[in-house]
C-alpha positions, -999 to 999 in steps of 0.1 A, spaced: -400 -690 -442 -408 -654 -455 -398 -622 -439 -431 -616 -422 -431 -651 -405 -396 -647 -395 -400 -613 -380 -432 -624 -362 -413 -655 -347 -386 -633 -334 -411 -607 -318 -430 -635 -302 -397 -650 -288 -385 -615 -278 -415 -609 -256 -404 -635 -231 -367 -623 -230 -349 -595 -214 -312 -591 -213 -293 -568 -191 -267 -542 -204 -245 -555 -176 -240 -585 -198 -231 -566 -228 -209 -541 -208 -201 -559 -176 -170 -537 -167 -189 -504 -166 -217 -516 -143 -244 -494 -158 -279 -504 -170 -297 -469 -174 -294 -452 -209 -293 -416 -218 -310 -414 -252 -292 -392 -277 -306 -379 -311 -282 -377 -340 -309 -373 -366 -309 -346 -392 -323 -320 -369 -300 -330 -338 -284 -304 -315 -255 -323 -305 -234 -323 -337 -253 -298 -360 -230 -300 -391 -211 -324 -412 -179 -307 -401 -187 -310 -364 -196 -346 -368 -164 -355 -385 -143 -336 -361 -135 -364 -334 -123 -339 -310 -154 -317 -312 -178 -347 -312 -160 -364 -282 -162 -332 -262 -199 -330 -269 -203 -365 -257 -181 -361 -227 -203 -331 -216 -234 -352 -219 -217 -380 -200 -205 -357 -172 -242 -346 -168 -253 -382 -168 -225 -401 -150 -246 -432 -143 -260 -437 -177 -247 -451 -210 -253 -426 -239 -273 -445 -266 -296 -442 -295 -302 -442 -332 -325 -471 -344 -342 -459 -376 -327 -424 -372 -324 -405 -405 -290 -391 -403 -272 -365 -426 -238 -377 -414 -231 -405 -439 -209 -387 -464 -185 -414 -473 -187 -431 -508 -195 -463 -492 -230 -451 -485 -237 -442 -521 -266 -462 -537 -262 -483 -567 -282 -470 -597 -296 -441 -577 -286 -406 -564 -302 -415 -530 -278 -418 -501 -281 -444 -475 -290 -426 -444 -313 -447 -421 -295 -462 -392 -304 -499 -385 -286 -503 -351 -284 -489 -316 -252 -469 -310 -237 -471 -274 -212 -443 -272 -185 -456 -248 -147 -451 -245 -123 -471 -267 -111 -502 -250 -145 -508 -233 -151 -546 -233 -181 -561 -252 -195 -594 -241 -220 -617 -256 -255 -615 -241 -264 -648 -253 -248 -679 -269 -238 -678 -305 -215 -689 -333 -192 -664 -352 -202 -664 -389 -183 -631 -397 -152 -616 -383 -137 -589 -404 -117 -557 -399 -129 -533 -426 -105 -505 -438 -131 -482 -453 -135 -447 -440 -167 -447 -420 -170 -485 -423 -173 -509 -394 -137 -512 -385 -136 -544 -366 -170 -562 -365 -185 -597 -359 -217 -613 -365 -230 -640 -341 -256 -666 -353 -281 -676 -327 -306 -705 -326 -334 -709 -302 -359 -737 -314 -377 -723 -344 -361 -687 -339 -329 -680 -358 -313 -647 -359 -279 -628 -358 -263 -600 -338 -238 -576 -351 -211 -559 -331 -194 -531 -351 -164 -507 -344 -143 -531 -324 -106 -529 -324 -85 -548 -350 -69 -568 -323 -103 -581 -312 -109 -596 -346 -74 -613 -349 -84 -633 -318 -116 -647 -333 -122 -675 -358 -153 -683 -380 -175 -709 -363 -162 -705 -328 -187 -710 -303 -193 -678 -281 -209 -684 -247 -231 -660 -227 -210 -636 -208 -179 -643 -229 -158 -614 -240 -161 -606 -276 -137 -578 -280 -128 -542 -271 -141 -510 -287 -116 -497 -312 -101 -463 -313 -106 -437 -342 -78 -450 -363 -90 -485 -365 -129 -484 -361 -136 -468 -394 -127 -432 -383 -156 -429 -358 -157 -415 -323 -155 -447 -302 -189 -466 -298 -206 -500 -303 -229 -505 -333 -253 -532 -322 -278 -546 -347 -302 -575 -349 -305 -593 -381 -330 -619 -390 -316 -630 -424 -280 -626 -438 -296 -625 -473 -267 -628 -497 -242 -609 -477 -206 -623 -471 -182 -606 -447 -205 -574 -445 -240 -563 -439 -257 -529 -441 -258 -508 -409 -274 -479 -429 -299 -482 -456 -320 -461 -481 -352 -444 -467 -371 -457 -498 -365 -494 -487 -371 -487 -449 -402 -509 -447 -383 -539 -460 -353 -533 -437 -374 -529 -406 -385 -566 -411 -350 -578 -416 -333 -557 -387 -360 -551 -359 -352 -529 -331 -324 -542 -309 -342 -527 -279 -366 -556 -281 -338 -576 -263 -331 -550 -236 -365 -535 -232 -352 -502 -221 -376 -475 -214 -348 -450 -217 -344 -454 -255 -367 -433 -278 
């Protein structure tokens, strides 16, 4: 099956689905989102230094959260960000930097529990040590008749990963893990990177969450908007 057919099958399936954010984060009892912009021209963290200062960045997020106490701060799908400065975002055979974000980020406190929104099987469970990597992350495989796809959960705690095994079956509503802190989640302000993947391609124990702008059209077919599952009108 080629990328276009796989993409269309997923789109057709997703049209008849809607998953509640209460399933993903049942302990916080919120379903509304506050859309945050972290693209190149954003006003939340305007410099590389601000973004890489967790105390400053967390204070900015806390101020937004205090103004919107009933909402989850989220966003980021296909945003072009100037924040990816680690060497792991360098492109091979090119001076171009990977800076297009393929998932939705949910900015929530460390130890927030993350739960499965649908049945799946663990095909990847890794704790990355790279600076600005995923930290703890898992990939679940989902199969619904002719539709096969994957969901990626990034920036979990190291302990979460130690409790999981490849090929474990995860049921809807089952706890996957907890959001990690700065020291174990790739040195990020705590959040969940949630990504939909239609093909793992040739990746083992990893998968890009950020890609080259020059390859955007290809990656849009591989990683459709995660909001197709939630259908939130709050996300940009």
